[in-house]
N, C-alpha and C positions, 0 to 999 in steps of 0.2 A: 504494500500500500504506500502511496506517495505521502510525503509530509503534508501536501496540500490537497484539498478536495473541495468540491462544491457541495452545498447543503443537501440536495436531493438528486437522485438519478435523472429524473425528468423535470428539470428546473422550470421549463416553460409552463407545464401544467400547474406547478406549485405557484408560479408567479401570477397566473390567471386567478387562482383561488385567493391569493393574498390581495390582489387588486379588487376583487368582488367584495371582500370582507374589510377593506381598508377603513371605511368610515367607522365601523364598529370597533376595529382595532384601536384607532386613535381615541375614541371615546373611552374604551376600557383601560387604556394605558397612557394616561396623560403624563406630561413631563413631570418628573419627580417621583413617579411610581416605583416602588421597590419590586424587583422581579427575581425569580429563580428560573433556571432553565438548564438545557443541555447543549453543549457545543455540537453542532451538526455539520459544520463545514469550517475549513481553515484555509486561508489564503495569506499571501505576504502582507496584505493591507489590513487584516483583522480576522475575527472569528464570527461565524454565523451561529445564531442561537435559536432553538425551539423554545419558546417561552411557555412555562407551565400555565395552564388554564386558558391559553390563547392559541389553539391549534393552528389557526390561520396566520398568525403573526410570525414574521421573520425578523429577528433581532440581529444587529451588527455592532460589535465592539471593535472600533478602529484602533490600529496600532498607534495612531497619533496621540491617544490618551494613555498609552502604556508606558510605564517607566522603562528606561533603556535596559536595566539590569534584569528585567523579568522576561519570561518566555510566554508565547501564546499558549493558552490551554489546549490540550489535546482533544480530538474528536471523542465524544462520549463523556467528557468530564462535566460534572455538575458545577454550576457557577451561580453567583448572586450578583446583583447590580442595581442600577437605577436608570430609568428612561431619561435621556437627555435631549433627544430630538426626534422628529418624524420626517421622513423623506417621502414626500408625496409622489415624486417622479418615479421611484422604484419600489414604493410601498414597503419600506424598511423602518424599523424602530431602532433608533440609536441608543446604545447602552454603554455606560461606563461601568466596568466591573468593579466590585467592591475591593478586591485585592489591589487593583490599580489606584483607586481613589484614596485608600487608607495607607498607601505606601508613603513613608516619610521622605520628603525631599531634602537630601543632605547637601545639595549644591550651595545654598545660601551660606552655610557655615564656612565655606571655603573662601568667601568674599573677604573675610577678616584675616585670611592667612596669606595674602599676597606678599611675596618676598621670602616666605618660609621654605625651607628644604624639607621634603618628605620622601619616604621610600615607597616604591610601588613595583608593580610587575607589568611588563609589556604584554598586552592582550592581543594586539594586532598590529602588523606593519602594512602600510599602504604607501603609494607613491608620494603622498604629501607629508608623511612622517610616521610616527608610532603612537598608538594609543596606550596609555599607561593607567592602570587601575590604582588609584591612590587611597581609596577607602571602599568599603562595601557600597556598590552601586554608584560610584563616582569615578569617572575616567576623564583624563585630559589628553591633549595632543601635544606631543613634542614635534614641532615642525622638522622636516627632513634637514633643513639647513643647520638646525641645532644639533642633530645627531652626528652628522658627518662633516659639516663645514663645506659641503659640496652639493651639487644638484641632487634632486629628489631620487634619481635613479640609484643612488648608493645608499638610500635610507635603509633598505632591507639588510644591507651588509653591516650596518652600524648598530642595529638592535634586532634581537631575536625574540620571537614569541616565547613567553615564559621567563625571560631574563629579569632578574631583580635589578632595579636602577634607583639612583637617587636623583631627584628632580627638584627644581625651584619653581614655585607657583608664580608665574608672571602676570597673569590676568584671569579674571573670572567675569564672564559676560552672562549675567542672569537672564537677560532678555532672550539671547540666542542659545542659552543652555550650553555654554562652552567654557572650558578651562584650557588655557595655554600654559605649557610647561617648558622648562629649559633644562638642558644637561650641562650648561656652561655656568661659570662663576659659582661653583660649589665650594664649600669650605674644605 
């Protein structure tokens, strides 16, 4: 079985049923309603849910609401959440999963730590640099120029996934959800 799947084998028939029942679905599931359900489909953009008590409703929890350090729930997993939107164009009920909503955002605590040196582990190397986990659910980017002092093509040679590194926190951008790190100027 693929990591990704659509909610039902015959999605067009299911879509027609959801369209017919849409007015009742919106009435029964207003924004703010707490729901439980089962993951019935999984795509890179989120998970589809069969919502308990609403057999015609199709829920969608988008990854844009998911903390980066969490994984999409698996097909068949039971979840809870809250209705946050209705999409009239495709008859879907938007849901924020409870595990995502109650996840503590640790990024703001690092805004007060600019200039500090911390230890972390390289989680991924990419052409633009290396991502380093500096705390549970908190990663920053060491730009490739910081790693090797040369163009991005050498970044992979300067840092290896799993490697322990010391880094200085250069910047924390809360709006864009980013931390910029440096391997230079360490004590």
